[in-house]
N, C-alpha and C positions, 0 to 999 in steps of 0.2 A: 307914864306919857303924859304930857299937858294938854290942856284941854283942847287949845289949839292943832296939834297932831291929830289927836282922837277926831275931831271935827273933818281933818283934811282926810282922814282913811273913811271916815262914813261916806263922804263926800264922792270920794274914788269909787267906792262899793255900789254907790246909788247909782252912778254913771255907767258903769262896767254893765250892771244890771240893765239900765235901759238901753244898752247897746245890744245886750243879749236877746231883749226883748223885741227889739227893732229887726234883729236878724232873724229871730223866729218867725216874726210879722212877714218878712221878704221870703224865708224858703215856704211858709204855706202859702205865700201867694203863687209862688213858682209852681208849687204842686198843683194848687188849683186851675193855674192856666192849662198846664201839661194835662190835667183830667179833662179840662173842657175842651180844648184841641182834640183830645182823643177820642170824645164822644161826637164834636164836630166832624171829624173825620170819618169815623165809623158811620154818622147819618148820611152823609154825602157819600161815602163808598157803596152804602146800601142805596142811595138814592139811583146813583151810575148805575149801577147793575140791574137795577129795575127797569130803567129808562134806556139801557143799550141791549137789554135782553131779546127786544122784538127786531131790533137792527141785526143782531149777531145771528138771530134765528132766520132773518131774511137772507142774510148773506151766505149763509150755510146752504141754505135751498138751492139759491143762485148758483153757488159753487157746484154742488152735488148735481145740478142739471146741466151746467155748462160741461162737467166731467163727462155724464153721460153724452151729451151729443157731440163731444169730440171723441169719445170711443166709438160712438155709432159711425161718425166721420171716416174714423180711421178704419174699422169695419168695413165700410164701403170703399173707400181709396184700395184696401188689401183686395178686397173682392174685384175690383177691377183690374188691379195689377196681375193677379194670378191666373194663368192660363185656363181655358174653357176644358171641361173634362167630362166624359160619358161614363155613367154608373152602367157598368158593363152587365151586371147581374141583374138590374132593376130593367134595363134596355133589352135584354133577351126575354126575362120574363112578361114584359109587356108585349112582346111580338110573339109569343107562345099562342098558337092555335090562328093566328092573325092571316088573312090572304097575303101572298106574297108577289113580288115583282122583281124583275131585274134593276139594278141600280147602277148608276155611274155618280162618280164624286168629281167635282173640281173645285179648285179652292184660288185664292187670291195668290197671283204669282210674289215672290218676295217677301211674303209674310209668313214666317216661321211659325207664328200660332195657329194660322189657318192650316198650315200643312199639317203640325201635330194633330189638331183635331181631326182633320179629314182621313189622316191614320186611325186616329181612335173609332172613328163612324165605319170604316173598312171593316176592323178588328171586331167592332159588335154585330156588324151585319154577317160576316162569316159565323161567329158564335151562334146567330140566330138561324143559320143554315139557308141566310138569303145568298142570292146571286148578285156579286157585286165584281166591279173592275177595280183596277188600279187606280186610285186618286189622280188626276192631272192638273196643270196648272192651266189657269185661263191664260191663252195667248192672244187671242182675239174674240172680238165680237161674233155671234151668230148671224147678226144681221149690220151691214155698214151704217144704216143709220144710227146705232148705237154705238161706234166705236167711239165716240167723244166723251161718252159716259164712262163712270168706274166700273171697271172690269168684271164686278160682280152682276152689275146690270146689264151689261153685253152678254153675260152666260144666261140671264132672264130672272136672276135672282135680285133681293134687294141691296142696296149699297153696302151696308152692314149687317150681320148676322147671316143665320143659315135659312136657306129656303129651299120647301122641295118644289121641283119645277116639272110640270108634264106638257106634253105637247098634246092637243086637243085634233079631234079629226072632225068632229060635228059639234053642235050646242048639245047633244046628250051628254059629253062627255063633262061640260061645265055645270050642267044640272046633277049628274051624278056625285062631283067633287063638292058641292055646295054644302058648306058646314051648318049652316042654319035650316037646311033640309032634313039633315043626318040629326040635328037636335028636336025638331020638331015632329019627325017620324023615328021613332026608337027601332022599329022594324025594318027601316032601309039597312040593305046589306051593307056591313062594311066593307072599305078598300084598302088596297097596300099605302096609298099615300095617306090616307086619315090614319093606318095603324100606326105608320113609321113618322108621323108627325108626333102622334102621342108620346111613342117611344123618344125622341129626340127632345121634345119639349120637357119631359121629366127630368132631365139632364143638365137641360141649358134654359129653362126657363121660359122660352118660347121660340116657335118656328114658324116662319112667315110661308106662304104657298103661293104660286103662281101656276098659269096654265096660258097657253096662246097657240096659235096656228102656226108660228114660226121657229119656234125655239124649242130644241129640244129633239128627242128621236121617239117615234111612237111607240108606245108599248113598254117605255123604260121611264123609271123615276132619275129625275137628275138631282142631286142633293148639291145645292153652291155655297160653298163654306166662304161667306164673306169675313171683313176684317171685324174684331170684337167691336159688340156696340158700346 
């Protein structure tokens, strides 16, 4: 091989070596950039996770609260839509040994739920061995001046819910049924109206009471079944 050819071969090898070195440097730079990017991404991810954790916790708490409120509203709505019911066993137990009185039951006409509840109250009173007549629909007000009011009020009751109505003959009747007096004086004798009110309230959650000189029949408790509250 001539001197010129040898020098050319050496030059080619040196150029190739520099090219390889350059590619090695490029590859090393790419690897370094990739590792740096991974580290930066990991740091940013860690920071984001830590910064978002309180927000996620707050959102989870809020969602849980909203779900609980929605469940409660759903339960309340379901309760409002469900017909009222009398706990027969509990009703009879509460009236065991209580003073009795004849009972008449009236209900709002054309309200199927009122009719069904009136029938349940009749059956419960019969089971408790109370004297009770068949429930009847409210046709007209007892007093002409009440004819423009809701039918339950015309029968002496509240516009909605169940009311136990009594006809008074004297002021002593009002004093006898005064609930405040009965609470202040435990020795005060129980009355049929208070006993019936307790029994009905246990199933319905509350019962109103009324007394006047013009509504109802003397000596008879009237149960007015108004529309569901």
